[in-house]
N, C-alpha and C positions, 0 to 999 in steps of 0.2 A: 787702546785709545777709546775713550768713552764719549767724546764729542768731536765735532768738526774743528780742527785747529784754526784759531783766529789768525795766526801768522801767515796763512795762505792768502789772506785778503789782499796782499800787495801784488799778487801775480794775476792780473786781470786778463792776460793773454792765454790762459790755460784753456785747452779744448777737451781734455779728458782727465777725469779724476776716478781713481779706484780706491775705495775705502772698504774693500771686502775683508771679512774675517776679523772684525773688531768688536767692540762692545758698545757701539753707539746706540743710545736709547731714544734720543730726541733730535729732530732736525726741524729747522724753521727757515723761512724765507731769507732771514738775515744771514744765515750760514752761507748762502750762495749768491748774495746780492752783487758781489764784485766779480762775477764770472760771466760777463755778457757773451763770451764766445764759446762757452761750454757746449760740447757736442755729445759727449758720452759721460754718464754718471753711473757708477756701480757702487751700490751700498748693500750688496748681498752679504748674507751671513753676519748680521748684526742683531740688535735687540730692539729695533724700531717697532713701536706698537700702534702708532697713529700718524696719519698724514693730514695736515691742514690744507685747505684749498689755496692758501697763499704761499706754500712752501716752494714751489717751482715757478712762481709768477715772473720772476726776473730772468729766467733762463729761456729767452726767446729763440735761441738756436739749438736747444736740446733736442736731439733726435733719438737717443737711446737711453732708457732709464731701467736699471736693474735693481730690484728690491727683493729678490728671491731669498727665501730662507731667513726671514726675520720673524717677528711675532706680531705682524700687522693684524689688528683686529678691527680697525675702523679707518675708512678713507672718507673724508668729507666730500659731499656732493661737489661736482665741477672742479675737482682737483686737477684734472687733465684737460679740461675743455676751454681754457682761456686763450690758448695760443692760436696763431693763424694756420697751423698745420705742420709745424716742424717736428713734433714728437711722433715718430714712426713706430717705435718699438717699446713696449712696456712689459717687464717680466715681474710678475707677482707670485711666482711658483713657490709652494711650500710655506705658506703663511697660515694664519689662523682666522682668515676672513669667513664669516658666517653669512654675510649679506653683501651685496654690491649695489650701489646706486646706479641707475641707468645712465645718469649724466656722466659717469666715469667710464662707461662702455660705449655709448653712442655719443661721441664727443663733437660731432659737427664738422669733421674733416676726415680725410682718408688716413687710415692707420694701417701699417703693414702687419703688425701682430700684437696681440694682447694675450699673454699667457696667465691663466688663472688656475691651472691644475694643481692638485695636492693642497687644496684649501678645504674648508668645511662649508662651502657655499650651499645654501638651501633656498635662498630667496633673492630676487631682484626687487629693489624698492625704487621709489621716486619721491624722495623726501621733500624736494622743492615743488612738487606737483606741476612741473613744467619742464621745458627743455627738449621736448620731443616733437614740437610742432613742425620742424623742418625735415623730418625723416619720412620718406615715402619709399615704397618698394620700387626698384628699378631706377632710382635716382643716380646721381653721380657719386654717391658715397658707397665705397666698397669696404665693408668691415666684416671681419670674421673672428670668432673666438675659437681658438684651437681646441680647447678642452675645458669644460666646466663640469667637474665631477660632482656627483651627489645632488643634482638639482632635483628637488622634490616639488617645489612650487614656485612658479614665476608669477609675480604680481606686478601689474602695470596700473598705477593708480590715477593717472591723469586723464584717462578715457580718450586718448588720441588713438585712432585706429591705425594698425600697422599695414593695412592694405588688404 
C-alpha cells in the first residue's frame, strides 16, 4: 500500500489504525479527517519523509502516534502542539531527523513519552522564534526525552531563559 485508502473514510467510529510495513510516502490531514475518535495510529515502517503541522489537526482524541522506522527528515514546527493534551506518546525512533524544532518537543501539555533515538539529531531549532514563553522550571509540565543520540549542539534562538 502506497497511500492511505480512501474507502476507510466511511468508518468514522474507528479508534485504532495500524498501517505498519507498507510503502506509504505521504500523509496529509485529509487522510485522517473522518476519524474523530481515533486513539492510536501506527504508521511505522513506511516511507514517510515529512510531516506537515496540519496532518493530525483533526485527531483531537489521538493518544498514541507511532512513526518509527520511516525516512522522516523534516517535521514542521508545532506539528504536535495544537491539541489540548490528548497526545501522550510519540514514537519517532529510527528516522533520518537531523534537527528538531523545540515546538515539537515542548508542546505545552503533559506528554508521557517522546522517543527520538536512532535519528541523526545534532541540533534543536526554534524556527518560529516563539512558543517557549510558558515554560518555566518547576511548573506543571512534566516532559522528558528518553534518548536523544548524537546531540552536538543545542540552539535556543528566541532568548527565553530556561530558569
